[in-house]
N, CA and C atoms as a LAMMPS dump frame, in Angstrom:
ITEM: TIMESTEP
0
ITEM: NUMBER OF ATOMS
258
ITEM: BOX BOUNDS ff ff ff
-5.0000000000000000e+02 5.0000000000000000e+02
-5.0000000000000000e+02 5.0000000000000000e+02
-5.0000000000000000e+02 5.0000000000000000e+02
ITEM: ATOMS id mol type element x y z
1 1 1 N 365.87 -364.455 -453.593
2 1 2 C 365.83 -363.125 -452.851
3 1 3 C 366.717 -363.124 -451.711
4 2 1 N 367.368 -361.964 -451.48
5 2 2 C 368.11 -361.995 -450.66
6 2 3 C 367.165 -361.066 -449.361
7 3 1 N 367.35 -361.4 -448.197
8 3 2 C 366.631 -361.02 -447.277
9 3 3 C 367.527 -361.007 -445.821
10 4 1 N 367.141 -359.757 -445.083
11 4 2 C 367.626 -359.298 -443.858
12 4 3 C 366.744 -359.946 -442.907
13 5 1 N 367.405 -360.764 -441.852
14 5 2 C 366.778 -361.305 -440.841
15 5 3 C 367.394 -361.556 -439.663
16 6 1 N 366.708 -361.913 -438.668
17 6 2 C 367.644 -362.745 -437.744
18 6 3 C 367.668 -363.889 -437.562
19 7 1 N 369.009 -364.454 -437.039
20 7 2 C 369.243 -365.733 -436.835
21 7 3 C 369.306 -366.43 -435.074
22 8 1 N 368.794 -367.09 -434.778
23 8 2 C 368.856 -367.38 -433.022
24 8 3 C 370.118 -367.901 -432.957
25 9 1 N 370.708 -367.301 -431.441
26 9 2 C 371.84 -367.708 -431.079
27 9 3 C 371.693 -368.043 -429.664
28 10 1 N 372.593 -368.264 -428.732
29 10 2 C 372.413 -368.296 -427.401
30 10 3 C 371.589 -369.407 -426.425
31 11 1 N 371.85 -369.364 -425.641
32 11 2 C 371.013 -370.967 -424.827
33 11 3 C 369.863 -370.835 -424.559
34 12 1 N 369.379 -372.106 -424.098
35 12 2 C 367.533 -371.985 -423.852
36 12 3 C 367.299 -371.084 -422.866
37 13 1 N 366.21 -370.348 -423.344
38 13 2 C 365.582 -369.01 -422.176
39 13 3 C 366.677 -367.856 -422.355
40 14 1 N 367.724 -367.972 -423.309
41 14 2 C 368.547 -366.99 -423.367
42 14 3 C 369.128 -366.614 -424.397
43 15 1 N 368.176 -366.095 -425.205
44 15 2 C 368.218 -365.909 -426.757
45 15 3 C 368.817 -364.583 -427.129
46 16 1 N 369.856 -364.606 -428.202
47 16 2 C 370.427 -363.664 -428.559
48 16 3 C 370.314 -363.793 -430.041
49 17 1 N 370.309 -362.709 -431.206
50 17 2 C 370.318 -363.064 -432.583
51 17 3 C 371.184 -362.52 -433.139
52 18 1 N 371.824 -362.415 -434.427
53 18 2 C 372.622 -362.134 -435.224
54 18 3 C 371.581 -361.595 -436.354
55 19 1 N 372.031 -360.359 -436.535
56 19 2 C 370.998 -359.76 -438.087
57 19 3 C 372.037 -359.962 -439.236
58 20 1 N 371.334 -360.769 -440.173
59 20 2 C 372.541 -361.136 -441.169
60 20 3 C 371.412 -360.929 -442.547
61 21 1 N 372.125 -361.232 -443.768
62 21 2 C 371.966 -361.096 -445.07
63 21 3 C 371.892 -362.401 -445.281
64 22 1 N 370.745 -362.965 -445.846
65 22 2 C 370.918 -364.333 -446.181
66 22 3 C 369.937 -365.014 -447.399
67 23 1 N 369.897 -365.816 -447.893
68 23 2 C 369 -366.017 -449.171
69 23 3 C 367.798 -366.306 -448.498
70 24 1 N 366.578 -366.049 -449.104
71 24 2 C 365.475 -366.307 -448.242
72 24 3 C 364.594 -367.678 -448.334
73 25 1 N 365.195 -368.608 -449.013
74 25 2 C 364.995 -369.621 -448.92
75 25 3 C 365.984 -370.847 -448.253
76 26 1 N 366.76 -370.219 -447.532
77 26 2 C 367.555 -370.996 -446.422
78 26 3 C 366.886 -371.12 -445.143
79 27 1 N 367.177 -371.969 -444.273
80 27 2 C 366.494 -372.227 -443.043
81 27 3 C 366.997 -370.838 -442.101
82 28 1 N 366.206 -370.711 -441.152
83 28 2 C 366.525 -369.275 -439.994
84 28 3 C 367.988 -369.73 -439.685
85 29 1 N 368.489 -370.701 -439.345
86 29 2 C 369.58 -370.956 -438.523
87 29 3 C 370.786 -371.369 -439.836
88 30 1 N 370.436 -371.106 -440.932
89 30 2 C 371.326 -372.121 -441.697
90 30 3 C 372.3 -371.067 -442.261
91 31 1 N 373.275 -371.183 -443.3
92 31 2 C 374.159 -370.335 -444.064
93 31 3 C 373.641 -369.101 -444.307
94 32 1 N 374.414 -368.085 -443.975
95 32 2 C 374.143 -366.37 -444.286
96 32 3 C 375.338 -365.853 -444.871
97 33 1 N 375.294 -364.814 -446.041
98 33 2 C 375.897 -364.449 -446.587
99 33 3 C 377.04 -363.261 -445.817
100 34 1 N 376.525 -362.735 -444.959
101 34 2 C 377.361 -361.623 -444.211
102 34 3 C 376.325 -361.11 -443.073
103 35 1 N 376.962 -361.051 -441.831
104 35 2 C 376.452 -360.464 -440.666
105 35 3 C 376.589 -359.094 -440.622
106 36 1 N 375.134 -358.738 -440.422
107 36 2 C 375.043 -357.126 -440.094
108 36 3 C 375.311 -356.423 -438.637
109 37 1 N 374.739 -357.37 -437.771
110 37 2 C 374.551 -356.424 -436.646
111 37 3 C 374.047 -357.842 -435.37
112 38 1 N 373.931 -357.425 -434.097
113 38 2 C 373.506 -358.419 -433.466
114 38 3 C 372.315 -357.501 -432.577
115 39 1 N 371.175 -358.756 -432.065
116 39 2 C 370.126 -357.678 -431.319
117 39 3 C 370.074 -358.992 -429.964
118 40 1 N 370.095 -358.248 -428.868
119 40 2 C 370.073 -358.818 -427.57
120 40 3 C 369.003 -358.366 -426.641
121 41 1 N 367.701 -359.156 -427.03
122 41 2 C 366.599 -358.528 -426.354
123 41 3 C 366.596 -358.247 -424.525
124 42 1 N 367.419 -358.841 -424.281
125 42 2 C 367.261 -359.071 -422.695
126 42 3 C 368.443 -358.147 -422.223
127 43 1 N 369.082 -357.546 -422.912
128 43 2 C 370.352 -357.064 -422.701
129 43 3 C 371.416 -358.07 -421.797
130 44 1 N 372.639 -357.614 -421.36
131 44 2 C 373.78 -358.319 -421.489
132 44 3 C 373.735 -359.126 -419.909
133 45 1 N 373.865 -360.351 -419.979
134 45 2 C 373.901 -361.305 -419.012
135 45 3 C 372.509 -361.273 -418.18
136 46 1 N 371.375 -361.106 -418.98
137 46 2 C 369.898 -361.036 -418.786
138 46 3 C 369.551 -360.005 -417.406
139 47 1 N 370.785 -359.525 -417.209
140 47 2 C 370.519 -358.608 -415.473
141 47 3 C 370.097 -356.934 -416.072
142 48 1 N 370.037 -356.713 -417.19
143 48 2 C 369.888 -355.264 -417.655
144 48 3 C 368.186 -355.706 -418.186
145 49 1 N 367.524 -354.555 -418.224
146 49 2 C 366.169 -354.414 -418.864
147 49 3 C 366.155 -354.021 -420.37
148 50 1 N 367.359 -353.143 -420.505
149 50 2 C 367.428 -352.241 -421.894
150 50 3 C 367.766 -353.58 -422.561
151 51 1 N 367.292 -353.498 -424.173
152 51 2 C 367.689 -354.482 -425.147
153 51 3 C 369.377 -353.984 -425.7
154 52 1 N 369.829 -354.772 -426.416
155 52 2 C 371.298 -353.999 -427.032
156 52 3 C 371.105 -354.471 -428.477
157 53 1 N 371.091 -353.403 -429.422
158 53 2 C 370.988 -353.497 -430.692
159 53 3 C 372.222 -352.807 -430.986
160 54 1 N 373.287 -353.464 -432.048
161 54 2 C 374.272 -352.974 -432.53
162 54 3 C 374.206 -353.343 -434.297
163 55 1 N 373.969 -352.501 -434.911
164 55 2 C 374.364 -352.692 -436.345
165 55 3 C 375.415 -351.692 -437.09
166 56 1 N 375.956 -352.376 -438.236
167 56 2 C 377.181 -351.693 -438.791
168 56 3 C 376.271 -350.869 -440.275
169 57 1 N 375.752 -349.695 -439.863
170 57 2 C 375.238 -349.284 -441.081
171 57 3 C 375.84 -348.893 -442.362
172 58 1 N 376.984 -349.129 -442.404
173 58 2 C 377.195 -349.08 -443.668
174 58 3 C 376.813 -350.437 -444.578
175 59 1 N 377.06 -351.579 -443.568
176 59 2 C 376.519 -352.938 -444.486
177 59 3 C 374.991 -352.718 -444.529
178 60 1 N 374.501 -352.407 -443.614
179 60 2 C 373.023 -352.546 -444.063
180 60 3 C 372.391 -351.565 -444.981
181 61 1 N 373.102 -350.386 -444.984
182 61 2 C 372.811 -349.761 -445.977
183 61 3 C 372.964 -350.287 -447.565
184 62 1 N 374.516 -350.612 -447.568
185 62 2 C 374.959 -351.558 -448.897
186 62 3 C 373.959 -352.615 -449.101
187 63 1 N 373.512 -353.695 -448.4
188 63 2 C 372.245 -354.451 -448.423
189 63 3 C 371.308 -353.997 -448.963
190 64 1 N 370.519 -352.875 -448.517
191 64 2 C 369.243 -352.206 -448.737
192 64 3 C 369.235 -351.588 -450.337
193 65 1 N 370.597 -350.907 -450.351
194 65 2 C 370.412 -350.461 -451.838
195 65 3 C 370.874 -351.713 -452.75
196 66 1 N 371.177 -352.829 -452.558
197 66 2 C 371.438 -353.669 -453.474
198 66 3 C 369.873 -354.833 -453.369
199 67 1 N 368.82 -354.054 -452.972
200 67 2 C 367.454 -355.013 -453.235
201 67 3 C 367.279 -355.808 -452.088
202 68 1 N 368.157 -355.786 -450.958
203 68 2 C 367.734 -356.955 -449.675
204 68 3 C 366.491 -356.385 -449.201
205 69 1 N 365.404 -357.647 -448.902
206 69 2 C 364.576 -356.858 -448.148
207 69 3 C 364.401 -357.751 -446.646
208 70 1 N 364.232 -356.376 -445.641
209 70 2 C 364.19 -356.74 -444.469
210 70 3 C 363.037 -357.592 -443.941
211 71 1 N 362.906 -357.921 -443.037
212 71 2 C 361.96 -358.686 -442.387
213 71 3 C 361.013 -357.659 -441.752
214 72 1 N 359.923 -357.946 -440.915
215 72 2 C 359.16 -356.784 -440.255
216 72 3 C 359.833 -356.355 -438.686
217 73 1 N 360.751 -357.603 -438.099
218 73 2 C 361.287 -357.436 -437.157
219 73 3 C 362.525 -356.625 -437.292
220 74 1 N 363.246 -357.276 -438.155
221 74 2 C 364.579 -356.288 -438.463
222 74 3 C 364.129 -354.715 -439.126
223 75 1 N 362.983 -354.478 -439.566
224 75 2 C 362.489 -353.205 -440.121
225 75 3 C 362.38 -352.087 -438.835
226 76 1 N 361.819 -352.955 -438.198
227 76 2 C 361.693 -352.378 -436.682
228 76 3 C 363.154 -351.894 -436.409
229 77 1 N 363.773 -352.847 -436.176
230 77 2 C 364.932 -352.416 -435.609
231 77 3 C 365.72 -351.247 -436.31
232 78 1 N 365.747 -351.603 -437.216
233 78 2 C 366.364 -350.287 -438.18
234 78 3 C 365.713 -348.924 -437.863
235 79 1 N 364.669 -349.069 -437.786
236 79 2 C 363.848 -347.689 -437.503
237 79 3 C 364.139 -347.04 -436.472
238 80 1 N 364.589 -348 -435.214
239 80 2 C 364.873 -347.307 -433.959
240 80 3 C 366.344 -347.289 -433.646
241 81 1 N 367.004 -347.539 -434.684
242 81 2 C 368.642 -347.114 -434.587
243 81 3 C 368.8 -346.109 -435.691
244 82 1 N 367.769 -345.749 -436.675
245 82 2 C 367.485 -344.457 -437.631
246 82 3 C 368.053 -345.124 -438.894
247 83 1 N 368.58 -345.934 -439.332
248 83 2 C 368.826 -346.479 -440.517
249 83 3 C 367.346 -346.216 -441.591
250 84 1 N 366.264 -346.938 -441.309
251 84 2 C 365.573 -346.342 -442.243
252 84 3 C 364.352 -345.366 -441.639
253 85 1 N 363.977 -344.557 -442.33
254 85 2 C 363.143 -343.228 -441.506
255 85 3 C 361.727 -343.99 -441.751
256 86 1 N 360.928 -343.457 -440.729
257 86 2 C 359.734 -343.699 -440.815
258 86 3 C 358.558 -343.509 -441.92
């Protein structure tokens, strides 16, 4: 089953994440099929308090239409951006 989930990037105590479509049996940071967007919970350079969320809506809708299952965190991010309605 294909899942849309987060893979961790960045340095220690300075995490940022890629939103990717990947096989659900793969490891969290393993090989992914396609990158859909990014999520930076602390903002750029750890100075901003607002999180940065950039998602390619066309890719996200394509994977959702093909049956990919988003994780709970990704589902919340999609709702925040407006890809999934509440």
